[in-house]
C-alpha positions as CSV (number, residue, x, y, z in Angstrom):
1,M,15.3,13.4,-0.3
2,R,14.3,10.7,2.1
3,A,11.1,8.7,2.0
4,I,9.4,7.3,5.1
5,I,7.1,4.3,4.6
6,P,5.1,3.2,7.6
7,V,4.2,-0.5,7.2
8,A,3.5,-1.5,10.8
9,G,-0.2,-2.2,10.4
10,V,-1.6,-5.7,11.2
11,G,-4.0,-5.8,8.3
12,T,-6.9,-7.3,10.1
13,R,-9.3,-6.7,7.1
14,L,-7.1,-9.0,5.0
15,R,-7.2,-12.0,7.2
16,P,-6.6,-14.9,6.8
17,H,-3.7,-13.8,4.6
18,T,-2.2,-11.5,7.2
19,Y,-2.0,-14.2,9.8
20,T,1.2,-15.4,8.2
21,L,2.3,-12.5,6.1
22,P,2.4,-8.7,6.6
23,K,0.0,-6.8,4.5
24,V,2.6,-5.0,2.5
25,L,4.1,-8.3,1.2
26,L,0.8,-9.5,-0.3
27,N,1.1,-10.0,-4.0
28,V,-0.8,-7.8,-6.4
29,A,-0.1,-7.8,-10.2
30,G,3.0,-10.0,-9.8
31,K,4.8,-8.4,-6.8
32,P,4.2,-7.3,-3.2
33,I,2.4,-4.0,-2.5
34,L,5.6,-2.7,-0.9
35,A,7.6,-3.4,-4.1
36,H,5.2,-1.3,-6.2
37,I,5.9,1.6,-3.8
38,L,9.6,1.2,-3.7
39,D,9.9,0.9,-7.4
40,A,7.9,4.1,-7.9
41,L,10.2,6.0,-5.5
42,I,13.3,4.7,-7.3
43,R,11.8,5.9,-10.6
44,Q,11.6,9.3,-9.0
45,D,15.3,9.1,-7.9
46,I,14.4,9.0,-4.3
47,S,17.2,6.7,-3.1
48,K,17.0,7.0,0.7
49,C,14.2,5.4,2.6
50,T,13.1,4.7,6.2
51,I,10.7,1.8,6.6
52,V,8.8,1.8,9.9
53,T,8.0,-1.9,10.7
54,G,5.8,-3.6,13.2
55,Y,3.8,-6.8,12.7
56,M,6.1,-9.4,11.3
57,G,8.7,-6.7,10.6
58,K,11.5,-9.3,10.1
59,L,9.8,-10.7,7.0
60,V,9.5,-7.1,5.6
61,Q,13.2,-6.5,6.3
62,E,14.3,-9.8,4.8
63,Y,12.3,-9.2,1.6
64,V,13.6,-5.6,1.1
65,L,17.2,-6.5,1.7
66,A,17.0,-9.4,-0.7
67,N,15.6,-7.4,-3.5
68,Y,16.7,-3.7,-3.1
69,K,20.2,-2.1,-2.9
70,I,19.2,1.4,-2.0
71,D,19.9,3.1,1.3
72,I,17.2,1.7,3.6
73,T,16.9,2.1,7.4
74,F,14.4,-0.1,9.3
75,V,12.9,1.3,12.5
76,P,10.5,-0.8,14.6
77,Q,7.3,0.7,16.0
78,R,7.0,-1.1,19.3
79,E,3.4,0.0,19.9
80,S,0.5,0.6,17.4
81,L,-0.2,4.2,18.5
82,G,-1.1,5.8,15.1
83,L,0.5,7.2,12.0
84,G,1.9,10.2,13.9
85,H,3.6,7.9,16.3
86,A,5.0,5.9,13.5
87,I,6.7,9.0,11.9
88,W,7.8,10.1,15.4
89,T,9.5,6.7,15.8
90,A,11.5,7.4,12.7
91,R,12.6,10.9,13.8
92,E,16.3,10.0,14.2
93,T,16.5,9.0,10.5
94,F,15.7,12.4,9.1
95,D,17.0,15.9,9.4
96,D,16.3,19.2,7.6
97,E,16.4,17.6,4.2
98,P,12.9,17.5,2.5
99,L,10.9,14.4,3.4
100,M,8.4,12.3,1.5
101,I,5.9,10.2,3.5
102,I,4.2,7.4,1.6
103,L,1.7,5.1,3.4
104,G,2.5,1.4,2.9
105,D,-1.0,0.1,2.2
106,T,-1.8,2.0,-1.0
107,I,-0.4,2.0,-4.5
108,F,-0.4,5.3,-6.3
109,D,0.0,6.5,-9.8
110,A,1.2,10.0,-9.4
111,D,4.0,12.2,-10.7
112,L,6.2,13.0,-7.8
113,T,8.6,15.2,-9.8
114,F,6.8,18.2,-8.3
115,S,8.8,17.7,-5.2
116,K,12.0,18.8,-6.9
117,K,10.7,22.3,-7.4
118,A,8.1,22.6,-4.6
119,K,8.5,25.7,-2.4
120,T,6.1,24.6,0.3
121,S,5.0,21.4,1.9
122,T,2.5,19.6,-0.3
123,I,-0.2,17.1,0.4
124,G,-1.7,14.6,-2.0
125,V,-5.5,14.8,-2.1
126,K,-8.4,13.3,-3.9
127,E,-12.1,14.1,-3.9
128,V,-14.1,11.2,-2.3
129,E,-17.8,10.5,-1.7
130,D,-17.5,9.8,2.0
131,P,-14.8,11.9,3.7
132,R,-15.6,10.6,7.1
133,R,-13.2,7.7,6.6
134,F,-10.2,10.0,5.9
135,G,-8.2,12.9,7.1
136,V,-9.4,15.9,5.0
137,V,-8.1,19.4,4.1
138,L,-10.0,22.7,3.8
139,L,-8.6,25.2,1.3
140,D,-8.6,29.0,1.4
141,N,-9.5,31.2,-1.6
142,K,-6.0,30.9,-2.9
143,G,-6.1,27.1,-2.9
144,M,-3.7,26.7,0.1
145,I,-4.6,24.5,3.0
146,K,-6.2,26.4,5.9
147,K,-7.1,23.4,8.1
148,F,-6.5,19.7,8.6
149,V,-9.2,17.5,10.1
150,E,-8.9,13.8,11.0
151,K,-12.0,11.7,10.0
152,P,-14.6,14.5,10.5
153,E,-18.0,13.4,11.7
154,Q,-19.7,16.2,9.8
155,P,-17.3,17.0,6.8
156,T,-17.1,20.4,5.3
157,S,-14.7,19.2,2.6
158,N,-14.5,16.1,0.4
159,L,-10.8,16.5,-0.3
160,A,-9.3,13.4,1.4
161,I,-5.6,13.1,2.2
162,V,-4.5,10.0,0.2
163,G,-1.3,9.1,1.9
164,I,1.4,11.0,0.0
165,Y,3.0,13.9,2.0
166,Y,5.9,16.1,0.9
167,I,7.3,17.9,3.9
168,S,9.7,20.8,3.2
169,N,10.3,21.5,6.9
170,P,10.9,18.2,8.6
171,M,12.4,19.7,11.7
172,L,9.1,21.5,12.3
173,L,7.3,18.3,11.8
174,K,9.5,16.6,14.3
175,S,8.9,19.4,16.8
176,C,5.1,19.1,16.4
177,L,5.1,15.4,16.7
178,E,7.2,15.8,19.9
179,H,4.5,18.2,21.2
180,L,1.7,15.6,20.6
181,I,3.7,12.8,22.2
182,N,4.9,14.8,25.2
183,N,1.4,16.2,25.9
184,D,-0.4,13.0,25.1
185,I,-2.6,14.7,22.5
186,R,-4.5,11.9,20.7
187,T,-7.5,11.7,18.3
188,R,-9.4,8.5,18.4
189,E,-6.9,7.1,20.9
190,E,-4.0,7.5,18.5
191,Y,-1.3,10.1,17.7
192,Q,-2.4,11.4,14.3
193,L,-0.1,12.8,11.6
194,T,-3.0,15.0,10.6
195,D,-2.9,16.7,14.1
196,A,0.8,17.3,13.7
197,L,0.3,18.9,10.3
198,Q,-2.4,21.1,11.8
199,L,0.0,22.2,14.5
200,M,2.6,23.0,11.8
201,L,0.0,25.1,10.0
202,E,-0.7,27.0,13.2
203,R,3.1,27.6,13.6
204,G,3.3,29.2,10.2
205,E,4.1,26.4,7.8
206,K,2.3,26.8,4.4
207,F,0.8,23.8,2.7
208,N,-0.2,23.3,-0.9
209,T,-2.0,20.3,-2.5
210,F,-1.7,18.2,-5.6
211,N,-4.3,15.9,-7.0
212,V,-3.8,12.2,-7.0
213,E,-6.2,10.5,-9.4
214,G,-4.4,7.2,-9.3
215,W,-4.8,6.1,-5.7
216,Y,-5.5,2.4,-5.1
217,D,-6.3,1.0,-1.7
218,C,-5.0,-2.5,-0.8
219,G,-6.6,-2.7,2.6
220,K,-9.4,-5.2,1.9
221,P,-9.8,-8.2,-0.3
222,E,-12.2,-6.5,-2.7
223,T,-9.9,-3.4,-3.0
224,L,-6.8,-5.6,-3.4
225,L,-8.5,-7.3,-6.3
226,A,-9.6,-4.0,-7.8
227,T,-6.0,-2.7,-7.6
228,N,-4.9,-5.9,-9.2
229,R,-7.3,-5.3,-12.1
230,Y,-6.0,-1.7,-12.6
231,L,-2.4,-2.6,-12.6
232,L,-2.9,-5.5,-15.0
233,E,-4.6,-3.2,-17.4
234,K,-1.6,-0.9,-17.3
235,S,1.0,-3.7,-17.6
236,S,0.1,-7.2,-18.5
237,K,2.5,-10.1,-18.7
238,P,0.9,-13.0,-20.5
239,R,2.6,-16.2,-21.6
240,K,1.8,-18.9,-24.1
241,F,1.1,-22.5,-23.1
242,K,0.5,-25.4,-25.4
243,N,-2.6,-26.7,-23.5
244,A,-4.0,-23.6,-22.0
245,V,-5.9,-20.4,-23.0
246,I,-4.6,-17.1,-21.6
247,I,-6.9,-14.1,-21.8
248,P,-5.2,-10.8,-21.1
249,P,-4.7,-8.8,-19.1
250,V,-2.8,-11.1,-16.8
251,F,0.4,-11.5,-14.9
252,I,2.0,-15.0,-15.1
253,A,5.4,-15.5,-13.5
254,D,8.1,-17.0,-15.6
255,D,8.2,-20.1,-13.4
256,A,4.5,-20.5,-13.0
257,I,2.9,-23.6,-14.6
258,I,-0.5,-23.6,-16.4
259,R,-2.0,-26.9,-17.7
260,R,-5.3,-27.5,-19.4
261,S,-6.8,-24.3,-18.0
262,V,-8.2,-21.0,-19.0
263,V,-6.6,-18.1,-17.1
264,G,-7.8,-14.5,-17.3
265,P,-8.8,-11.8,-17.7
266,F,-7.4,-10.0,-14.6
267,A,-5.6,-12.9,-13.1
268,T,-2.2,-12.9,-11.4
269,V,-0.4,-16.2,-11.1
270,A,2.7,-15.6,-9.0
271,S,6.1,-17.3,-8.8
272,G,6.1,-21.1,-8.5
273,A,2.3,-21.3,-8.7
274,V,0.5,-24.2,-10.5
275,V,-2.9,-24.0,-12.2
276,E,-4.3,-27.1,-13.8
277,D,-7.7,-28.2,-15.1
278,S,-9.2,-24.9,-13.9
279,L,-10.8,-21.6,-15.0
280,V,-9.3,-18.6,-13.1
281,R,-10.3,-15.0,-13.6
282,D,-10.3,-11.8,-11.6
283,S,-8.1,-13.6,-9.0
284,I,-4.7,-13.6,-7.4
285,I,-2.9,-16.9,-7.1
286,S,0.1,-16.3,-4.8
287,D,3.6,-17.7,-4.7
288,G,3.8,-21.5,-4.7
289,A,0.0,-22.0,-4.6
290,R,-1.6,-24.9,-6.4
291,V,-5.1,-24.7,-8.0
292,S,-6.7,-27.7,-9.7
293,S,-10.1,-28.7,-10.9
294,S,-11.5,-25.4,-9.8
295,L,-13.5,-22.5,-11.1
296,L,-12.2,-19.3,-9.4
297,K,-13.5,-15.8,-9.7
298,K,-12.7,-12.8,-7.4
299,S,-10.5,-15.1,-5.2
300,I,-7.3,-14.7,-3.4
301,I,-5.2,-17.8,-2.8
302,G,-2.4,-17.4,-0.4
303,N,1.3,-18.5,-0.6
304,N,1.7,-22.3,-0.8
305,A,-2.1,-22.9,-0.4
306,I,-3.8,-25.8,-2.2
307,V,-7.3,-25.6,-3.7
308,K,-8.8,-28.6,-5.4
309,G,-12.5,-28.8,-6.3
310,H,-15.3,-26.7,-7.8
311,F,-15.7,-23.3,-6.3
312,N,-16.6,-19.9,-7.4
313,K,-15.1,-17.5,-4.9
314,F,-12.4,-18.1,-2.2
315,N,-10.2,-16.2,0.2
316,V,-7.6,-18.8,1.2
317,G,-4.7,-18.1,3.5
318,N,-1.1,-19.3,3.2
319,S,-0.2,-23.0,3.5
320,S,-3.9,-24.0,3.7
321,E,-5.5,-26.9,1.8
322,I,-9.1,-27.1,0.5
323,N,-10.0,-30.3,-1.2
324,Y,-13.6,-30.7,-2.4
325,Q,-14.6,-34.1,-3.9
């Protein structure tokens, strides 16, 4: 089975961090968002992957090639024309072998072993309070999907598509995407994967669903921090320091330095970061960042950034410096 991971998004809601780093390489609970996705796929024995790149795609490619040895193909999406267009861009990398599509800006906690025995295409769904932000599915009386709708203005279903798609008939998907592109069929100015799935449905493809309770968005600072909290609760990596207090759950990299500080709970201190004379909780301190004489809560400090002073909440991009005397 091949997985396709579209990661071409710019990540405007996560600026300033995404001015210098693609969203999927932002650190959460000790490693980039993309690493959490790839590790989950590897645990499910999915060893072939297509990554659709765009914004700062070279950095994505460099990171993946330096850290993963699985069969990975990189395909650039030259224009940001929607998720359907991203999958269409990757069409030469897949054939009639079943396909798994995983969106690159979410971390999921779901058992994908169903795909080894699934007889039909299957879409991951979750009940949400406001379906207008998502693609949704409507089910028939047998629990099969009878309709796909992209971001409905007046929803008749609260079953949101959460970004995990198992496609048992990839060649039909390819044909439906070609139909959208060739006939310039767009929704909200983009070629939507949801529209291609609806076309597959109309051409006879059957779709089942599976519930994804563990679905964690990384698209905004507040949701990135919420995902960090969830992952740390599942897998904490504390360390002991002679002159510091560590309150789990936390992730502290092996080469991070903590001096005369209280760190945690729900703090990530990434590789090469230094925290001294500070209190840090519910925050992400990224690679190589330095925090001193500070009080940080619900903050994201970018790679190689420097924060010095007395603050409560900060969102500091890479290689920035804030010095408050």
